C-alpha positions in Angstrom: -8.3 32.4 51.5 -11.9 31.5 52.2 -14.4 33.6 50.3 -12.1 36.5 49.4 -13.4 38.3 46.3 -10.9 41.1 45.7 -7.1 40.6 45.9 -4.6 43.5 45.9 -1.0 42.5 45.1 1.4 45.3 46.0 4.8 45.0 44.4 7.9 47.2 44.0 9.9 44.7 41.9 12.1 43.5 44.8 12.8 39.9 45.5 10.1 39.3 48.1 7.5 41.5 46.4 8.0 39.5 43.1 7.6 36.3 45.1 4.3 37.6 46.4 3.1 38.1 42.8 4.1 34.5 41.9 2.5 33.1 45.0 -0.8 34.9 44.4 -0.8 33.7 40.7 -0.2 30.1 41.8 -3.2 30.3 44.2 -5.4 32.0 41.6 -4.6 29.4 39.0 -6.0 26.6 41.3 -9.1 28.4 42.4 -12.6 27.5 41.1 -14.0 30.9 42.0 -11.8 33.7 40.7 -11.4 36.8 42.8 -10.9 40.2 41.2 -7.2 40.9 41.0 -5.4 44.2 41.2 -1.6 44.6 40.9 -0.5 47.9 42.5 2.9 49.6 42.2 3.5 52.8 44.2 5.9 55.4 42.9 7.4 57.6 45.6 7.2 60.6 43.4 6.4 61.7 39.8 10.0 61.0 38.7 9.6 57.3 39.6 6.4 56.7 37.6 8.0 55.4 34.5 10.0 52.9 36.6 6.8 51.9 38.4 5.1 51.3 35.1 8.0 49.0 34.0 7.7 47.0 37.3 4.0 46.8 36.8 4.3 45.4 33.3 6.7 42.7 34.5 4.5 41.8 37.4 1.5 41.6 35.1 3.4 39.3 32.7 4.6 37.1 35.6 1.1 36.8 37.1 -0.6 36.0 33.8 2.1 33.5 32.8 1.8 31.5 36.0 -2.0 31.9 36.3 -2.4 30.7 32.7 -4.9 33.5 31.9 -4.4 36.8 30.2 -6.5 39.9 31.1 -7.5 38.5 34.4 -6.3 41.5 36.3 -6.3 45.3 36.6 -3.0 47.2 37.0 -2.5 50.4 39.0 0.3 52.9 39.4 -0.2 55.3 42.2 2.1 58.0 43.6 2.8 58.7 47.3 4.0 57.1 50.5 3.8 53.3 49.8 2.2 52.2 53.2 -0.5 54.9 53.1 -1.2 54.3 49.4 -1.6 50.6 49.8 -3.9 51.0 52.7 -5.9 53.6 50.8 -6.2 51.4 47.7 -7.3 48.4 49.8 -10.1 50.5 51.1 -11.1 52.1 47.8 -11.0 48.8 45.9 -12.8 47.0 48.8 -9.9 44.6 48.9 -10.3 41.7 51.3 -6.8 40.1 50.8 -3.4 41.8 50.3 -0.3 40.1 49.0 3.0 41.8 49.8 6.7 41.1 50.1 8.4 42.1 53.3 12.2 42.2 53.6 11.7 44.9 56.3 9.2 42.9 58.4 10.0 42.4 62.1 8.1 39.7 63.9 7.2 41.7 67.0 4.5 44.1 65.7 3.8 45.2 69.3 7.3 46.8 69.5 7.5 50.6 69.3 10.6 50.3 67.1 10.0 51.0 63.4 9.5 47.9 61.3 9.2 49.5 57.9 6.3 49.5 55.5 5.2 45.9 56.2 4.7 46.5 59.9 2.8 49.7 59.1 0.5 47.9 56.7 -0.1 45.1 59.1 -1.0 47.5 61.9 -3.3 49.6 59.8 -5.2 47.3 57.5 -8.3 45.2 57.8 -8.7 42.0 55.8 -6.3 39.1 55.1 -2.6 39.6 54.4 -0.2 37.2 52.9 3.4 38.4 53.6 6.2 36.7 51.7 9.6 36.9 53.2 
């Protein structure tokens, strides 16, 4: 993790994304210098925003419970295509480390085959990434 100062944790409430929230909280709990934390949920469309807010609330509770600190993070719900929104938010928040879950991850990122959102993010982001699978 080095000198990272801004973490973005992207979750959609799935098994691996939830594990990414837990892992980031465990790391955060044990750090001396605390990075800024953002938890991001991306709704595919306006109809999914309420569900995204519920996922975000659960992720916030999980993070704070494990980290042992309340109010240590900022929550965000955005609407759009998840890969593009996550990359855009990393840039706008000046994020230097991203935590994501990746059930769709394929290990050969040099392949032309589609690998889902995880591969897209890996190929198009700068900064550190922790992918939980």
